[in-house]
C-alpha positions as CSV (number, residue, x, y, z in Angstrom):
1,M,0.0,0.0,0.0
2,A,1.3,3.5,-0.9
3,A,2.4,5.4,2.2
4,Q,1.0,8.8,3.0
5,I,2.7,11.5,5.1
6,T,1.2,14.6,6.8
7,L,2.5,17.9,8.3
8,N,2.6,16.1,11.6
9,D,5.1,13.6,10.2
10,V,7.5,16.1,8.7
11,K,7.4,19.0,11.2
12,P,9.2,17.2,14.0
13,L,12.1,16.4,11.7
14,M,12.2,20.0,10.5
15,A,12.2,21.2,14.1
16,E,15.0,18.8,15.0
17,L,17.1,20.1,12.1
18,G,16.3,23.7,13.2
19,F,14.3,24.6,10.0
20,T,11.0,26.4,9.8
21,V,8.8,26.9,6.8
22,P,5.2,28.0,6.6
23,D,2.7,25.1,6.9
24,A,1.0,26.0,3.6
25,V,4.4,25.7,1.7
26,L,5.2,22.5,3.6
27,Q,1.9,21.0,2.7
28,L,2.4,21.7,-1.0
29,L,5.9,20.1,-0.8
30,I,4.4,17.1,0.8
31,E,1.9,16.8,-2.1
32,Q,4.8,16.9,-4.5
33,V,6.8,14.1,-2.8
34,S,3.7,12.0,-2.2
35,A,3.3,11.7,-6.0
36,A,6.2,9.2,-5.8
37,S,4.3,6.8,-3.5
38,S,2.8,4.8,-6.4
39,C,6.3,4.3,-7.9
40,M,7.7,3.2,-4.5
41,D,4.7,0.9,-4.0
42,G,5.1,-0.7,-7.4
43,A,8.8,-1.2,-6.8
44,G,8.0,-3.2,-3.6
45,Y,9.3,-0.7,-1.0
46,S,7.9,-1.4,2.4
47,E,5.4,1.1,3.8
48,S,7.9,2.2,6.5
49,L,10.6,2.8,3.9
50,Q,8.2,4.7,1.7
51,K,7.2,6.9,4.6
52,L,10.8,7.5,5.7
53,L,11.8,8.5,2.1
54,L,8.8,10.8,1.8
55,I,9.6,12.6,5.1
56,Y,13.2,13.0,4.2
57,A,12.4,14.3,0.7
58,A,9.9,16.8,2.0
59,A,12.4,18.1,4.6
60,R,15.1,18.3,2.0
61,L,12.8,20.2,-0.4
62,A,11.8,22.6,2.3
63,A,15.4,23.3,3.2
64,L,16.2,23.9,-0.5
65,S,13.1,26.1,-0.9
66,G,14.4,28.8,1.4
67,A,13.4,27.5,4.8
68,R,15.1,29.5,7.5
69,K,17.3,27.8,10.0
70,I,18.2,29.2,13.5
71,S,21.9,29.7,13.4
72,S,22.2,31.3,16.9
73,Q,20.0,32.3,19.8
74,S,20.6,34.3,23.0
75,A,18.3,35.4,25.8
76,P,18.0,36.4,29.3
77,S,16.5,39.1,27.7
78,G,18.7,40.7,25.3
79,A,16.7,38.4,23.1
80,S,18.3,37.7,19.8
81,R,18.0,35.2,17.0
82,S,20.0,34.8,13.8
83,F,18.9,32.7,10.8
84,T,20.6,31.2,7.8
85,Y,18.8,30.3,4.6
86,D,20.6,27.3,3.1
87,S,20.2,23.5,3.0
88,T,23.2,22.8,5.2
89,G,22.2,20.1,7.6
90,T,20.1,18.1,5.1
91,D,22.9,16.7,2.9
92,H,22.8,13.6,4.9
93,L,19.1,13.2,4.2
94,Y,19.9,13.4,0.5
95,K,22.6,10.7,0.8
96,Q,20.1,8.4,2.6
97,I,17.5,9.0,-0.1
98,L,20.0,8.0,-2.8
99,A,21.0,4.9,-0.8
100,W,17.5,3.7,-0.2
101,D,15.6,4.8,-3.3
102,T,17.1,2.1,-5.4
103,N,14.5,2.5,-8.2
104,G,14.9,6.3,-8.4
105,C,11.3,7.0,-7.6
106,L,12.2,10.4,-6.1
107,G,14.6,11.2,-8.9
108,G,12.2,13.6,-10.6
109,L,12.3,15.9,-7.6
110,P,14.8,18.8,-7.3
111,I,16.4,17.3,-4.1
112,S,20.0,17.3,-5.2
113,G,20.6,20.9,-4.4
114,V,23.2,21.1,-7.1
115,A,22.9,24.3,-9.0
116,V,25.0,25.0,-12.1
117,G,25.6,28.6,-12.8
118,F,26.7,30.2,-16.1
119,F,29.0,33.1,-16.2
120,D,29.9,34.6,-19.6
121,V,32.3,37.5,-20.1
122,V,31.9,39.2,-23.4
123,G,34.7,41.6,-24.4
124,G,34.1,44.5,-26.6
125,C,36.1,47.1,-28.4
């Protein structure tokens, strides 16, 4: 049976990693990763593996989508918080996805985080 995940499945992992993203965005990301469930089911992945892969993929996509991560906090009330906006901390999730998704069911999602830039210098007279 194809596994399904919810906000309540993904949010604890996001919190553990220190990332936050609005629920509306996270729900849309969950819908995107959930589309791979039928592929995973057809490939014979167990329901627990499907769920784990979907949670990891949703968290990875959220991190790559500009989720903010607490980089430092202070308090006794000179309250302060600093945030970073990168996917650092989810690379291990990507490696796990690659190792366990042997049929490439999540391969159509932009979870690699690899961006290739193009820089062209044109000289003139």
